[in-house]
C-alpha positions in Angstrom: -6.3 27.3 -105.3 -10.0 27.0 -104.6 -11.4 29.4 -102.0 -12.4 26.6 -99.5 -8.9 25.2 -99.7 -7.3 28.5 -99.1 -9.5 29.1 -96.0 -8.6 25.6 -94.6 -4.9 26.1 -95.2 -5.1 29.5 -93.5 -6.8 27.9 -90.5 -4.3 25.2 -90.3 -1.4 27.6 -90.4 -3.0 29.7 -87.4 -3.4 26.5 -85.4 0.2 25.7 -86.1 1.2 29.1 -85.0 -0.6 28.9 -81.6 0.8 25.5 -81.0 4.3 26.8 -81.7 3.7 29.7 -79.4 2.4 27.3 -76.7 5.6 25.1 -77.0 7.8 28.1 -76.8 5.9 29.7 -73.8 4.5 26.7 -72.1 5.7 27.9 -68.6 3.8 31.2 -68.9 0.5 29.2 -70.0 0.8 26.8 -67.1 1.4 29.8 -64.8 -1.7 31.6 -66.2 -3.9 28.5 -65.8 -2.5 27.9 -62.4 -3.3 31.5 -61.4 -6.8 31.2 -62.8 -7.5 28.0 -60.6 -6.0 29.7 -57.6 -8.1 32.8 -58.1 -11.3 30.8 -58.4 -10.4 28.7 -55.4 -9.7 31.8 -53.4 -12.9 33.5 -54.4 -14.9 30.3 -53.7 -13.3 29.9 -50.3 -14.0 33.6 -49.4 -17.6 33.3 -50.5 -18.0 30.2 -48.5 -16.6 31.9 -45.4 -18.8 35.0 -45.9 -22.1 32.9 -46.3 -21.2 30.6 -43.3 -20.6 33.7 -41.0 -23.6 35.7 -42.3 -26.0 34.0 -39.9 -27.3 34.9 -36.4 -26.5 31.2 -35.4 -22.8 31.9 -36.1 -22.8 35.2 -34.2 -24.1 33.7 -31.0 -21.4 30.9 -31.0 -19.6 33.6 -29.0 -21.3 33.1 -25.6 -20.6 36.8 -24.7 -22.9 37.9 -27.6 -25.4 35.1 -26.7 -25.5 36.1 -23.0 -25.7 39.9 -23.6 -27.0 41.6 -26.8 -28.6 38.5 -28.1 -30.9 38.4 -25.1 -32.1 41.9 -26.0 -32.7 40.9 -29.5 -35.0 37.9 -28.4 -37.4 40.5 -26.9 -37.4 42.8 -29.9 -39.8 43.1 -32.9 -36.8 42.5 -35.2 -36.7 38.9 -33.9 -40.5 38.3 -33.8 -43.5 40.4 -34.8 -47.1 40.3 -36.0 -46.0 40.4 -39.7 -43.7 37.4 -39.3 -40.7 39.3 -40.6 -37.5 38.1 -39.1 -34.2 40.1 -39.1 -30.9 38.5 -38.2 -27.7 40.1 -36.9 -26.0 40.3 -40.3 -29.0 42.1 -41.7 -28.2 45.1 -39.6 -24.4 44.8 -39.0 -23.0 43.5 -42.3 -23.0 45.8 -45.3 -25.0 44.2 -48.2 -24.7 46.7 -51.0 -20.8 46.6 -51.3 -18.6 43.5 -51.3 -15.7 45.6 -50.4 -17.4 47.1 -47.2 -18.6 43.6 -46.5 -15.0 42.3 -46.7 -13.7 45.1 -44.5 -16.5 44.5 -42.0 -15.5 40.8 -41.8 -11.8 41.6 -41.5 -12.7 44.0 -38.7 -14.2 41.3 -36.6 -10.5 40.3 -35.8 -10.8 42.9 -33.2 -13.5 41.0 -31.3 -11.0 37.9 -31.3 -8.4 40.3 -29.8 -10.8 41.5 -27.2 -11.8 38.0 -26.2 -8.3 36.3 -26.2 -6.0 39.1 -25.3 -8.1 41.6 -23.3 -10.1 39.0 -21.5 -13.6 40.2 -22.3 -14.9 36.7 -21.9 -17.9 37.2 -19.7 -21.1 39.3 -19.6 -19.7 41.1 -16.7 -16.6 42.1 -18.6 -18.5 43.1 -21.6 -20.9 45.6 -20.0 -18.2 48.3 -19.3 -17.3 48.1 -23.0 -20.8 48.4 -24.2 -21.1 52.3 -24.2 -18.0 52.6 -26.5 -19.4 49.9 -28.8 -22.8 51.6 -28.9 -21.4 54.8 -30.0 -19.1 53.2 -32.6 -22.1 51.5 -34.1 -24.1 54.7 -34.3 -21.2 56.3 -36.0 -21.1 53.6 -38.7 -24.8 54.0 -39.3 -24.3 57.8 -39.7 -21.5 57.4 -42.2 -23.8 55.3 -44.4 -27.0 57.2 -43.6 -28.4 53.9 -42.2 -27.9 52.0 -45.4 -28.6 48.6 -43.7 -31.9 50.0 -42.1 -33.1 51.2 -45.5 -32.8 47.8 -47.0 -36.1 47.1 -45.3 -37.4 50.7 -44.2 -37.9 53.5 -46.7 -39.7 56.7 -46.3 -41.2 56.5 -49.7 -42.9 53.2 -48.9 -44.3 54.2 -45.6 -48.1 54.4 -45.2 -48.2 57.3 -43.1 -51.9 57.0 -42.4 -51.4 53.7 -40.5 -48.7 55.2 -38.2 -49.0 56.6 -34.8 -49.6 60.5 -35.0 -46.2 61.2 -33.4 -44.4 58.8 -35.8 -46.3 60.2 -38.8 -45.1 63.8 -38.0 -41.5 62.6 -37.3 -41.2 60.6 -40.4 -42.7 63.4 -42.6 -40.0 65.7 -41.2 -37.2 63.3 -41.5 -38.0 62.4 -45.1 -37.6 66.0 -46.1 -33.9 65.9 -45.3 -33.4 62.1 -45.7 -32.4 61.8 -42.2 -30.4 58.9 -40.8 -32.8 56.5 -39.1 -30.6 56.0 -36.1 -30.6 59.7 -35.2 -34.0 59.2 -33.8 -34.0 55.5 -33.2 -31.4 54.8 -30.7 -31.9 51.8 -28.5 -33.4 49.7 -31.3 -33.2 45.9 -30.7 -30.7 46.3 -28.0 -31.0 48.1 -24.6 -29.0 51.1 -24.2 -26.2 51.0 -21.5 -26.7 53.6 -18.7 -25.2 57.0 -19.3 -25.2 56.8 -23.0 -28.0 59.1 -23.5 -29.9 61.5 -21.1 -32.5 59.6 -19.0 -35.3 61.4 -20.6 -34.2 60.1 -24.0 -34.0 56.4 -23.0 -37.3 56.2 -21.1 -39.1 54.5 -24.1 -36.2 53.8 -26.4 -36.0 50.1 -26.4 -37.4 48.7 -29.8 -40.3 50.0 -31.6 -43.8 48.7 -32.5 
């Protein structure tokens, strides 16, 4: 038998073999295809939810946030500055380097729904007593990640120290030697600190930075 005919016959036998397997195990094939479509659909749905909620506009649909911490944010240099660089809520509060951490952060917001609908924290007045605990919780998260979200925009190695204020220049030089967590020094950035969270001396000039 010529070589070409032999290859054609072998190819046809393989096709027949695969069709025979498909006829025998069609239920498994259908299940696999179905699982694939379900998986793709679930992933697309999740990504759509993530993208839809990763905007400041979504965050302030909760009027408690809009009437409290958002008002501080509007006065901060993260909202508006001479460089025209704009930072939104998710840029600081949603992990961006790990989809697992991002998913856990999103799932964790269920606690906010619980606080609103079950605990009755539905007004600015009800929110204020909770603020010290929330502030400390946020600092703890930044400490665990060594201010990962801050470093997405701010990096010791990219700072032009000569253009900084003398006090900032010295502080950043010392901090860079030990790769210090940004929030160790910069507490009260973007949002005003509630009374009693830090000693009065530490909060005198702690709201935002230039």
